[in-house]
C-alpha positions as CSV (number, residue, x, y, z in Angstrom):
1,M,-5.3,30.3,8.9
2,S,-8.9,31.0,7.7
3,K,-12.0,31.1,9.8
4,N,-15.4,30.0,8.6
5,V,-17.6,33.0,9.2
6,A,-21.3,32.9,8.6
7,P,-22.5,35.7,6.2
8,I,-24.2,38.6,7.9
9,N,-27.9,38.8,7.4
10,A,-29.0,42.4,7.9
11,A,-32.7,41.6,7.8
12,V,-34.5,41.9,11.1
13,R,-37.9,40.5,11.6
14,F,-40.3,41.6,14.3
15,R,-44.0,41.6,15.1
16,L,-46.0,44.6,16.2
17,S,-49.1,44.4,18.3
18,P,-52.3,46.1,17.1
19,H,-51.7,48.8,19.8
20,Q,-48.2,49.5,18.5
21,I,-49.4,49.7,15.0
22,A,-52.1,52.1,16.1
23,V,-49.4,54.4,17.4
24,L,-47.0,54.1,14.5
25,A,-49.3,54.1,11.5
26,P,-50.5,57.8,11.9
27,G,-46.9,58.9,12.2
28,I,-45.8,57.0,9.1
29,E,-48.8,58.4,7.2
30,L,-48.0,61.9,8.3
31,I,-44.3,61.7,7.3
32,T,-45.0,60.0,3.9
33,R,-47.7,62.5,3.1
34,S,-45.5,65.4,4.0
35,Y,-42.6,64.1,1.9
36,K,-44.9,63.6,-1.1
37,D,-46.2,67.1,-0.7
38,H,-42.6,68.4,-0.6
39,L,-41.9,66.5,-3.9
40,R,-45.1,67.9,-5.5
41,A,-45.1,71.5,-4.3
42,G,-41.4,72.0,-3.3
43,T,-42.2,72.5,0.4
44,S,-44.3,71.2,3.2
45,R,-44.8,71.9,6.8
46,L,-42.9,68.8,7.8
47,S,-40.5,68.5,4.9
48,Y,-37.7,66.0,5.4
49,P,-35.1,66.6,6.9
50,F,-37.1,67.9,9.8
51,R,-36.2,71.3,11.1
52,I,-36.1,72.9,14.5
53,F,-36.4,76.7,14.5
54,P,-34.0,78.0,15.6
55,P,-31.7,75.0,16.0
56,A,-29.7,74.7,19.2
57,R,-26.0,75.7,18.9
58,G,-24.1,72.8,17.6
59,F,-27.2,70.9,16.5
60,D,-26.4,68.3,13.8
61,R,-29.3,68.0,11.3
62,G,-27.8,65.0,9.8
63,A,-27.9,64.2,6.1
64,F,-30.8,63.2,3.9
65,N,-30.7,59.6,3.0
66,Q,-32.8,58.8,-0.1
67,L,-32.5,55.1,0.3
68,F,-33.9,55.3,3.9
69,M,-36.7,57.6,2.7
70,D,-37.6,55.3,-0.2
71,N,-37.8,52.3,2.3
72,F,-39.8,54.5,4.7
73,L,-42.3,55.3,1.9
74,V,-42.8,51.6,1.3
75,L,-44.1,51.4,4.9
76,G,-46.9,53.8,3.9
77,E,-47.9,51.9,0.8
78,P,-51.0,49.7,1.0
79,S,-50.1,46.1,0.9
80,L,-51.6,43.7,-1.6
């Protein structure tokens, strides 16, 4: 017995208002600039993964995900 299952499309499309972009754009710029500074100089004030000093007991910093960061950097690139 087989079922016909539609393939999963992981792409999600959404629209942002100018006000939402005005809030998000400076943050994206700050994170991308900080990451690029980290690559160039080996450190930056906001290097990814972000740090909390001192972290709370049991705080999970998570793992660096290069694919996520690469996709995030694309957000900061000027569009053609």
